[in-house]
C-alpha positions in Angstrom: -40.9 107.1 -33.0 -42.9 108.7 -35.8 -41.3 111.1 -38.3 -43.8 113.9 -37.7 -43.1 117.6 -36.9 -44.4 118.5 -33.4 -45.6 121.9 -34.5 -46.7 121.7 -38.1 -47.7 118.1 -38.3 -45.6 117.5 -41.5 -45.1 113.8 -42.2 -43.7 111.5 -44.8 -45.2 111.4 -48.3 -45.3 108.5 -50.8 -44.1 108.6 -54.3 -42.3 106.6 -57.0 -38.7 105.9 -57.5 -38.2 105.7 -61.3 -35.3 103.6 -62.6 -33.5 104.1 -65.9 -35.9 101.5 -67.5 -38.9 103.5 -66.2 -39.8 100.8 -63.6 -41.7 102.6 -60.7 -41.3 101.4 -57.2 -42.8 103.0 -54.1 -40.6 105.2 -51.9 -41.1 107.7 -49.1 -40.2 111.3 -49.0 -39.3 112.2 -45.4 -39.5 115.7 -44.0 -36.3 117.5 -42.8 -36.8 117.1 -39.1 -34.4 118.4 -36.4 -34.4 117.9 -32.7 -34.0 121.3 -31.1 -34.3 122.9 -27.7 -36.2 126.2 -27.3 -36.2 128.5 -24.3 -39.6 129.9 -23.3 -38.9 133.1 -21.2 -42.5 133.4 -20.0 -42.4 130.0 -18.3 -38.6 130.2 -17.6 -37.9 126.7 -19.0 -36.5 124.8 -21.9 -38.5 122.5 -24.2 -37.3 120.0 -26.7 -39.2 119.7 -29.9 -38.8 117.6 -33.1 -39.5 120.3 -35.7 -39.1 120.7 -39.5 -36.6 123.3 -40.8 -39.5 125.4 -42.1 -40.9 125.5 -38.5 -37.5 126.5 -37.2 -37.4 129.5 -39.7 -40.9 130.5 -38.5 -39.8 130.3 -34.9 -36.7 132.5 -35.6 -38.9 135.0 -37.3 -41.9 135.2 -34.9 -40.6 133.8 -31.6 -41.4 130.5 -29.9 -44.3 131.7 -27.8 -46.1 133.3 -30.7 -45.6 130.2 -32.9 -46.9 127.8 -30.2 -49.9 130.0 -29.5 -50.6 130.2 -33.3 -50.5 126.5 -33.8 -52.6 125.8 -30.7 -55.2 128.3 -32.0 -55.3 126.6 -35.4 -55.6 123.1 -33.8 -52.3 121.6 -34.9 -51.0 120.8 -31.4 
């Protein structure tokens, strides 16, 4: 299963791990993803999404229906 946010599309980035001797090796920076259930009152059902914590904060601020509609309109979903 991919480590990608269902709403924002955030995924892992590549970078360097730098040792004490300044040897650089490739590493990955993973997004902070959480599996969370959301209730949609318009459809009277629960959905489970794997979302980043920044997406959870946006959902808490605007509401799940508004956030889903916004991301569909922008073309992320």
